[in-house]
KOLKOLSE-92633 format. One record per residue (C-alpha): residue number from 1; residue in one letter; x, y, z. Coordinates in pm, 1 decimal, always signed. Layout:
! KOLKOLSE-92633
+-----+-----+----------+----------+----------+
:   n : res :        X :        Y :        Z :
+-----+-----+----------+----------+----------+
: NUM :   A :        X :        Y :        Z :
...
+-----+-----+----------+----------+----------+
! end
This chain:
! KOLKOLSE-92633
+-----+-----+----------+----------+----------+
:   n : res :        X :        Y :        Z :
+-----+-----+----------+----------+----------+
:   1 :   M :   +430.9 :   -551.1 :  +3566.8 :
:   2 :   S :   +442.6 :   -369.7 :  +3225.5 :
:   3 :   K :   +293.4 :    -21.0 :  +3214.6 :
:   4 :   D :   +147.1 :    -81.4 :  +2863.8 :
:   5 :   T :    -96.6 :   -361.3 :  +2958.2 :
:   6 :   C :   -411.0 :   -364.2 :  +3172.7 :
:   7 :   E :   -355.4 :   -447.7 :  +3537.9 :
:   8 :   I :   -693.5 :   -617.0 :  +3554.3 :
:   9 :   L :   -908.1 :   -806.0 :  +3319.5 :
:  10 :   C :  -1210.3 :   -590.8 :  +3211.3 :
:  11 :   V :  -1383.0 :   -688.4 :  +2881.8 :
:  12 :   D :  -1665.9 :   -467.0 :  +2727.0 :
:  13 :   E :  -1873.2 :   -750.2 :  +2576.3 :
:  14 :   E :  -2080.5 :   -511.9 :  +2362.0 :
:  15 :   K :  -1763.5 :   -358.7 :  +2194.8 :
:  16 :   V :  -1605.7 :   -701.0 :  +2157.0 :
:  17 :   E :  -1913.8 :   -855.5 :  +1989.0 :
:  18 :   R :  -1968.1 :   -548.4 :  +1771.3 :
:  19 :   V :  -1604.3 :   -543.7 :  +1642.9 :
:  20 :   Q :  -1608.1 :   -933.4 :  +1601.0 :
:  21 :   Q :  -1912.8 :   -900.7 :  +1392.8 :
:  22 :   Q :  -1772.9 :   -632.7 :  +1167.4 :
:  23 :   L :  -1454.2 :   -842.0 :  +1128.0 :
:  24 :   S :  -1637.7 :  -1154.9 :  +1034.8 :
:  25 :   E :  -1799.5 :   -958.5 :   +747.2 :
:  26 :   Q :  -1455.7 :   -859.8 :   +613.2 :
:  27 :   N :  -1156.7 :  -1033.9 :   +474.1 :
:  28 :   P :   -862.3 :   -936.3 :   +676.2 :
:  29 :   L :   -628.3 :  -1179.8 :   +491.6 :
:  30 :   E :   -694.6 :  -1008.2 :   +162.8 :
:  31 :   V :   -632.1 :   -657.3 :   +321.9 :
:  32 :   A :   -314.7 :   -793.4 :   +481.6 :
:  33 :   K :   -194.6 :   -891.4 :   +126.1 :
:  34 :   I :   -227.9 :   -526.7 :    +19.0 :
:  35 :   F :     -5.1 :   -401.5 :   +304.6 :
:  36 :   K :   +230.1 :   -688.6 :   +238.8 :
:  37 :   A :   +258.3 :   -585.3 :   -127.3 :
:  38 :   L :   +333.3 :   -232.3 :    -15.4 :
:  39 :   S :   +561.1 :   -322.6 :   +259.5 :
:  40 :   D :   +863.9 :   -349.5 :    +22.0 :
:  41 :   D :  +1054.4 :    -39.1 :     -8.6 :
:  42 :   T :  +1089.9 :    -56.8 :   -382.3 :
:  43 :   R :   +711.9 :   -123.8 :   -443.1 :
:  44 :   I :   +607.9 :   +162.2 :   -197.1 :
:  45 :   K :   +839.9 :   +405.3 :   -391.3 :
:  46 :   I :   +679.2 :   +297.3 :   -713.9 :
:  47 :   A :   +331.3 :   +318.2 :   -570.2 :
:  48 :   Y :   +424.6 :   +670.4 :   -435.1 :
:  49 :   A :   +561.4 :   +772.0 :   -763.2 :
:  50 :   L :   +225.9 :   +651.0 :   -929.6 :
:  51 :   S :    +20.4 :   +848.1 :   -675.9 :
:  52 :   L :   +201.6 :  +1163.4 :   -796.8 :
:  53 :   E :   +170.2 :  +1096.0 :  -1163.1 :
:  54 :   D :   -141.3 :   +953.1 :  -1331.4 :
:  55 :   K :    +63.0 :   +711.3 :  -1533.6 :
:  56 :   L :   +425.6 :   +625.4 :  -1594.9 :
:  57 :   C :   +591.5 :   +399.5 :  -1835.5 :
:  58 :   V :   +823.8 :   +123.7 :  -1708.8 :
:  59 :   C :  +1133.1 :   +296.6 :  -1812.5 :
:  60 :   D :  +1036.5 :   +616.4 :  -1620.3 :
:  61 :   V :   +965.0 :   +406.1 :  -1309.1 :
:  62 :   A :  +1308.4 :   +235.4 :  -1344.4 :
:  63 :   N :  +1474.8 :   +577.5 :  -1360.3 :
:  64 :   I :  +1277.9 :   +721.2 :  -1065.7 :
:  65 :   I :  +1375.7 :   +421.1 :   -835.3 :
:  66 :   G :  +1722.3 :   +379.7 :   -973.9 :
:  67 :   S :  +1678.0 :    +20.4 :  -1113.3 :
:  68 :   S :  +1684.0 :   -180.0 :  -1416.2 :
:  69 :   V :  +1386.7 :   -192.0 :  -1637.8 :
:  70 :   A :  +1348.1 :   -567.6 :  -1553.3 :
:  71 :   T :  +1340.5 :   -490.4 :  -1189.7 :
:  72 :   A :  +1090.2 :   -217.4 :  -1211.7 :
:  73 :   S :   +877.9 :   -441.2 :  -1454.2 :
:  74 :   Y :   +882.8 :   -717.6 :  -1191.0 :
:  75 :   H :   +759.6 :   -491.6 :   -908.4 :
:  76 :   L :   +496.9 :   -327.5 :  -1129.7 :
:  77 :   R :   +370.1 :   -662.6 :  -1240.3 :
:  78 :   L :   +335.0 :   -772.8 :   -869.0 :
:  79 :   L :   +146.4 :   -448.9 :   -790.2 :
:  80 :   K :    -85.5 :   -527.3 :  -1088.2 :
:  81 :   N :   -136.3 :   -893.6 :   -982.0 :
:  82 :   M :   -228.3 :   -771.8 :   -628.8 :
:  83 :   G :   -497.8 :   -537.9 :   -773.7 :
:  84 :   L :   -307.6 :   -222.8 :   -687.7 :
:  85 :   A :   -201.9 :   -115.1 :  -1038.2 :
:  86 :   N :   -318.1 :   -130.3 :  -1392.6 :
:  87 :   Y :   -127.1 :   -114.0 :  -1719.4 :
:  88 :   R :   -194.2 :     -7.1 :  -2075.2 :
:  89 :   K :    +21.0 :    -68.2 :  -2379.7 :
:  90 :   E :    +67.3 :   +222.1 :  -2618.5 :
:  91 :   G :   +265.9 :   +124.1 :  -2910.3 :
:  92 :   K :   +602.3 :     -7.4 :  -2785.6 :
:  93 :   L :   +550.4 :   +151.0 :  -2429.6 :
:  94 :   V :   +369.0 :     +4.5 :  -2137.0 :
:  95 :   Y :   +221.4 :   +264.4 :  -1897.0 :
:  96 :   Y :   +128.2 :   +180.0 :  -1540.5 :
:  97 :   S :   -125.7 :   +365.1 :  -1309.2 :
:  98 :   L :   -265.2 :   +295.3 :   -970.6 :
:  99 :   D :   -577.4 :    +93.0 :   -977.6 :
: 100 :   D :   -803.8 :   +359.3 :   -827.4 :
: 101 :   A :   -836.2 :   +665.1 :   -593.8 :
: 102 :   H :   -855.7 :   +438.5 :   -291.0 :
: 103 :   V :   -502.9 :   +304.2 :   -354.6 :
: 104 :   K :   -370.6 :   +658.4 :   -424.0 :
: 105 :   H :   -528.9 :   +777.3 :   -115.3 :
: 106 :   L :   -387.1 :   +482.4 :    +91.2 :
: 107 :   V :    -25.4 :   +542.8 :    -26.3 :
: 108 :   Q :    -42.6 :   +911.7 :    +20.2 :
: 109 :   V :   -185.8 :   +895.3 :   +370.4 :
: 110 :   A :    +99.1 :   +665.8 :   +472.1 :
: 111 :   F :   +356.4 :   +907.0 :   +348.2 :
: 112 :   I :   +174.0 :  +1197.2 :   +532.3 :
: 113 :   H :   +165.8 :   +993.5 :   +854.2 :
: 114 :   Q :   +525.3 :   +908.3 :   +825.9 :
: 115 :   K :   +619.0 :  +1266.8 :   +777.1 :
: 116 :   E :   +423.6 :  +1368.8 :  +1075.3 :
: 117 :   V :   +579.7 :  +1099.7 :  +1292.6 :
: 118 :   V :   +929.6 :  +1236.2 :  +1199.0 :
: 119 :   E :   +820.0 :  +1593.5 :  +1265.3 :
: 120 :   V :   +677.8 :  +1515.2 :  +1602.9 :
: 121 :   G :   +966.5 :  +1291.2 :  +1701.8 :
+-----+-----+----------+----------+----------+
! end
């Protein structure tokens, strides 16, 4: 028998009902879409860069991630369409920023967690 599973069946009905109720009031599919959008290494790099700077133009993002402007624009547009980023046109430049402090916090916490996992081993 595996050491990472229960050896007997024991269900705490109150906890199960409480959590099921909370889940039924949420939309896990939409939350999963956020994580799916951030699961791409290029997009998480972009999101992290935007968490460090309030706004970056598409050209800056392309240089930061080492890609073409077209590639950066594609990923930025996807982040915008997923509700994770916003853009503003200023003259001939387009600047992107993260949608709000929640997105910034989510991205930064993920990087902090990853650093701690590496340090702990």
